C-alpha positions in Angstrom: -136.6 -56.0 10.0 -133.7 -56.3 7.6 -135.4 -59.1 5.8 -138.4 -57.0 5.4 -136.4 -54.1 4.0 -134.7 -56.4 1.5 -138.0 -57.8 0.3 -139.5 -54.3 0.0 -136.4 -53.1 -2.0 -136.6 -56.1 -4.3 -140.3 -55.6 -4.8 -139.9 -52.0 -5.7 -136.8 -52.1 -7.9 -137.2 -55.4 -9.9 -140.4 -54.3 -11.7 -138.8 -50.9 -12.6 -136.1 -52.7 -14.4 -138.7 -54.4 -16.6 -139.9 -51.0 -17.8 -136.5 -49.6 -18.8 -136.5 -48.3 -22.3 -134.4 -49.9 -25.0 -131.2 -48.1 -25.7 -128.3 -48.5 -28.1 -125.7 -50.1 -25.8 -122.9 -50.0 -28.4 -122.2 -49.7 -32.1 -119.4 -50.5 -34.6 -118.1 -48.1 -35.6 -118.5 -46.2 -32.3 -120.2 -42.8 -32.2 -117.9 -40.0 -33.5 -115.2 -42.5 -34.5 -112.6 -41.6 -37.1 -111.6 -44.5 -39.3 -108.7 -44.9 -41.7 -110.5 -47.7 -43.6 -114.2 -47.8 -44.5 -116.2 -50.3 -42.4 -117.4 -53.5 -44.0 -120.4 -53.6 -41.7 -122.4 -51.6 -39.2 -123.2 -53.4 -35.9 -125.9 -52.2 -33.5 -126.1 -53.7 -30.0 -129.1 -52.8 -27.8 -129.6 -53.3 -24.1 -133.0 -55.0 -24.7 -134.8 -56.6 -27.6 -136.0 -54.2 -30.2 -137.8 -54.6 -33.5 -136.0 -52.2 -35.9 -138.3 -50.7 -38.5 -135.8 -48.4 -40.4 -132.1 -47.9 -40.5 -130.5 -45.3 -42.8 -126.9 -44.5 -43.8 -126.2 -41.0 -45.0 -123.0 -39.6 -46.3 -123.2 -35.9 -45.3 -124.2 -33.9 -48.4 -125.8 -36.9 -50.2 -129.1 -38.8 -50.1 -129.9 -41.3 -47.4 -129.7 -45.0 -48.1 -132.0 -47.5 -46.3 -130.1 -50.4 -44.9 -131.7 -53.8 -45.4 -133.4 -55.4 -42.4 -133.0 -59.1 -42.9 -135.1 -60.2 -40.0 -137.8 -57.5 -40.2 -140.5 -58.0 -37.7 -138.4 -59.9 -35.2 -137.3 -58.6 -31.8 -133.5 -59.0 -31.1 -130.7 -57.2 -29.4 -128.0 -57.4 -32.1 -128.1 -56.3 -35.7 -125.5 -56.5 -38.4 -125.7 -54.6 -41.7 -123.2 -55.5 -44.5 -122.0 -52.4 -46.4 -121.0 -51.8 -50.0 -117.7 -49.9 -50.6 -117.7 -46.5 -49.0 -115.7 -43.4 -49.8 -114.2 -41.0 -47.3 -116.5 -38.5 -45.6 -118.7 -38.0 -42.6 -121.5 -40.5 -42.1 -124.8 -40.5 -40.1 -126.6 -43.7 -39.1 -130.2 -43.2 -38.0 -132.4 -46.0 -36.6 -136.0 -46.4 -35.5 -137.7 -49.3 -33.8 -140.2 -50.6 -31.3 -139.1 -51.8 -27.9 -140.7 -54.9 -26.4 -142.4 -52.5 -23.9 -144.3 -51.0 -26.9 -142.4 -47.7 -26.9 -141.2 -46.2 -30.2 -137.5 -45.7 -30.1 -135.0 -43.8 -32.3 -131.4 -42.8 -32.3 -128.4 -41.9 -34.3 -124.7 -41.8 -34.3 -121.9 -40.4 -36.6 -118.5 -41.5 -37.8 -115.9 -40.3 -40.3 -113.9 -42.2 -42.9 -110.6 -40.6 -43.8 
């Protein structure tokens, strides 16, 4: 009986994990971080492969800048964007992409440079 329950549990939960949506697992800088020095790069780490289609950097009160996608069209979990010199201020990173499961995904995070 226990063996049957284990098989049933595995059959029900394992397929559900395959349908989990892609999420931003971590970023550098972290969401809502306050930095004394401007970052040299933005790092996005996702929990599943994603094909990013657009990433923008906005200093609050100014126009958005598109960050260059070096491997556009490829699915991956980690992305690194090298930045030009930044001044102090509040920044917003917005990203859009397509998860391997076909779902359109988007998200954002903020940080401050003193």
